[in-house]
N, C-alpha and C positions, 0 to 999 in steps of 0.2 A: 200518780207513779212512785212504786218506793225502791229511793237508791239503791236498795240492798238487792233489787233484780239484778243489778249489773255487778255480783261478785263473783267471784270465783278464786279456787286457789289454783295457786302456781309454784312449784318449786323451785324453790332459790337459785339450784344452779343451770334453770333455765334462763335465765336473765343474762343475757349478754353484757358481756364483760368488755367486750374485745369488737372490732368488726370482725367480716370474712374476710380470709387471705385475700381474696376480689370482690370487688363492687358484683359483678353479675354470677358469684359464687352462692350467691342467697338462697336457700329452699321458696318453694312457693306455696301456697296453698291455694287453688282455684275453688271458687265455692260457685254455683251456680243458682240465683235467688228463685227463679221457677220448680227445682226439682229440690234443694238441697243437697246437690251431689259436690262429690268433693272427691278434685283429685289431686296428685302430689307431681310438684316438678320444680323447675329451678327457675332463676328469675332471664336468665340465658333463653330460653323457651317463651317468654313474654309473646314476641311477634308470631308466633303460630296459635296463641289464645285470641289475639285481636284476630280483628276484620277490615280487610282494606277499607277507605274512605271511613274507617274509626280517627278521631280528632283525638289526643290524648295531649291533656294538659296539665304542666307541671307549674311549680311555684319558683322563682327564680331569684330568691332573696338571699341575701347573703349572710351566715353570721359572722360579729364580730366578737373578739375576746373581752366578752362583759363581766370576766370574775377577777378582781381586783385585790392581791393580797399585800398586806402593808402594814403597817403601828401606829397606834395612839400616839399623839402629841400633848401632852411630854412625857407623857409615862412609858411608853414604846413597847405597852401590851400589845396585843399580835390583835390584827382587827381583818377580814373579811368583808369583801363587798362586791354584791351581783346588781348590774345596773339593769332595769327593767326599760326602760325610757325615757328621753331625752323630753324634759317640758317646755323648755324654749329656748328663747335667742339671749335670754339676761347673758349682759357679760360678765366676768369674774374678776376677780382682784389686777389681772394682768391685760382684761382686755380680750381673753380666749377660754373665759367660761361658761356657765350655763347650766340650770338648775336640772337634777336628775332624781326620776324616784329609782328610788334602788332598795336592795335587801341587805342589812347591814347585823353581821355578827362579831360580838355579843352585844342586838342590839339596846337591852336594857342599861347598858354601861356609857353609852351614847345621848347623850340630850343635846339640845338646839344650843349650837356654840362650839361643841366640842371639833376636834380636828383630828385628822388622821392625813398619813403622808404611805403613797406608795411609791419604790425604788427600785429602780435596774437599770439597762440603758439607760432609761428619761426617768423623769421624777414626775410624780404628779400630785396635787397637796387636793385635799377635801374638806368640806367643813357643814355640820349637822346643819341645814335650816329649820326642818321640821320636821316633828314626827306624826306617823300614820299609823290605820292601822295593821292588826298582823305583821309587825314588825319591820312595818316598810317607813323608808324613811326621805326625805326631801335633802337632797344636796349639793353641793355649789362644786363645781371642779377646777381647777387652774394648774397651769406650770409655769415655773419660775422665770422663762425668758419668754413668756408670749407663743410661743409655737401653738401651733392645733391640739386643743386635748384629744381628739380622736386619734392624731398620728403615738402620740404617746401612748391611748391606751391600746393601742394593736401593738405599740411596741413591747410593755409588759403585762397587757392583760393576759389570762390565761383562758380557755374553750371553757363554753360555763357545761360542760356534762354533768347530764343528770343526775341527782345524790341517789340514785339505785345504783350507778356506776361506781364500784368502791375501789377507786387507784384514781390516782394525781393524771393529770391530764400530761401529755405527750407533747414533743413538736409533728410527729404523726398525725395524731388527732388533730391537726391544722391544716392537715387534709382534707382527711378520712371523713372528720363531722362536717365536710361542707359539697354539696354537689356541684355536679359537673358542670353543670348551667349555672351558678351560682352567679350574683353580677351587683346584685344591688343591697348595697349593706346597709343592715339595720335588727335583723333578728337576735334574740337573746337563744333561741334554742334553733335545730334544724329543723326542716320540713322532712323528715326522718325516710318514708317512703322514697322520695328523690334518692337518698343514699346510692340507691343499689345500680342507677343509672351508670353508663360508660358510653364512650365514643364509638365503639363498635356496635352496641346497644343500638343507640340512637340510629344507628345505620341500615342495622336490619328492619327497624320497623318502619324507615322512608322505602326500604327496599320492596316491603309489605304492602306497601300504599299506604301506612300510617300517618298524618300527617300532626307533627308536634306543636305546641301553643305556649308561650310563656307566659305565666301574669305574676304578680308581685302581690306577695301578704306577707309584715314584717312581723314575724311571729313573735309574740310577747312572753311575761310571766301568765295571763292569765288564760292561757290556752290550756297549760298545764297545773292549774292552780285546786289544790283539792276540791272536792265536791261538798262541801260544810254543811248541807241544809238534809233534810229526810225526806224531802219531798223533790224528783226531779225537776218538776214545774219552777220549784223558787229558787233553782240556781240560775244565776247572773253570769254571763263570760263581759270581759273586762272591754274596750273597743282597742283594735287593731289593725293598721294604717293597709290600706291596699292601692294598688295602681295595676289598671289596665288597657294596654297599648289600643288606638283603633285597629292595628290589624291581629289581634286576637281577637278583640272582639268580634270582629269582620268573621274571622276560619269558626268560631263557636255558634254561632248566628247562621252563617249557610249551613253547617251541618246540621242545626236543628230545622232548618225548614226543609232539608232535604231529606228526614227522617235518619240521618245518620250519627251511630253512637259518639256521645261524648264521653270520654275514659278520664275521669281527674284523678291524679299522682299526689294522694292525701289528700287530711281532714281538711288543713288548711289552704286549698285550692279549694274543695267544696264546699268550704263559706263563702269562700266570695264570690264565687258562680253565683251562688242560691240568691245570696244577699243580693248580690246585684239587680237578678233577675229579677226577683220579687219587689223591685224596688221601679223596675223598667216593663211593665207586663212579659213577663218573660225571654224579655231579651237581652243582653248581654251590652252595654252602654263603655267605651273607652272615658278613662277619668281616674283620677283618685279621690279617696275620701277613707272613712273608718268604717268596721262593723263590728257589730258587737252578737252576731249572728248566733243562737243555741239551739242546736240541731239533735232533736231527740225524738222517739218513737210516735209516730200521728203527724210528724212533718209531711208534706207534700212536696217532689222533689221536679225541677221544673226543667233542670239541664241537662244534669248527669245521667248516664246510663251503664257506668261501670263505675267502678272504684278500685285503685291498689293503693292498700296503706300496710303499713307494720302494725303487730300486736300490742294492745293497748292494755294499760292498766286498769284493774278493778275497780270500779264506782266511777271512771273518770269521765268527762266528756265527752270523749275520743271515743269512747266505748260504746257510749248510748248514742253519738252520730251511726258509728258504723250499726247498730242495730236498729237503727231508723231506717237504713239503707237496705239492708239486706233481710231485715226480719228479727225478734231478742231470738228466737227458738232457733233460727238458720245460724244468727251467731255462736250462740251459748254448744251449738253441737261442731260448730268446726274451731269453738277454741279448744274444746275436750278433745276434739281429733289432733289438734295441733300441740296438746301436750300429751298425747298417748306416743306421737311419730316423736316426740323429741324435738320441735321446732326451738328455735332461739327467739326470746322476746324482747319487747322494747325499740329504744332507738339503735341501737344496734344490733338488733335483730334479723329475722327473716318475714317474710311478705305474704300478705295475702289478696288474691285478685277476687273482686266480687265483680258476676256480670251477668 
């Protein structure tokens, strides 16, 4: 399968640079898989589009401010660092550090042994330990006073907005680039389909007879890394950590047994559910682990029967997952309709419900 089959032209002014004025004010395109019919509404109308007995599964990961802005030592040159994942619990110089994989800019000037400092209300030091592919580095972080590195990151880090948002992060982004059910710290990007939910919307879903279950997938850089191959089948995703509570597993399994619909909120939720089901004969089992499941057309879905998702980048693994669920031609037509109707695209954009 050719990666070019997942290309499309998007006017630059449709890339959302700001969130909607209110979370539930986002527009919603409803695509019926069986007929290809398309309808237009808003996220606030989601309860009416679902059925009593549906189980909606959300990702409760919490984004941490993973982008650090500082200077090189001793030259003073500017440096930026995007923390991707913690690699272990190895202690740093003050007994509080640890190794991280990170994207560092300008990476070509920073070799093993190079030092950086990130300052604000707290000070955080870093040392390059190892060079890796595609501009990645292994770094070590520590604080002067031995206090927790995570606390320093939270104090001085920036919200890691995607590069297609052409502005700096603001104080408001600390709230708006976080879902209302964000509980478990660990993601470098938001599970963006969940950004549309509010307390009143969750109450309306409950009144409709829709149950909400929470699972966790910590979104890493791998979810959004470019597809650098020509054939879809040659692409690989990096492992990401997940956790499923027994209560959530029970809710999903009961729905499957009773032939009720499971509606995934986002591609991260979809991959987690389907990966666990593949490993356990179609059932969801509580526990923790990692998954590198890459879903593309031809995949057999065993859990989800509905998907709420934002609009994704051309040639991305996320778009391939959506096409696998709804059908390539159906998704192509839906995206064309969204562009014609001037929907807002990507992380802070509008949404699509596929049932």
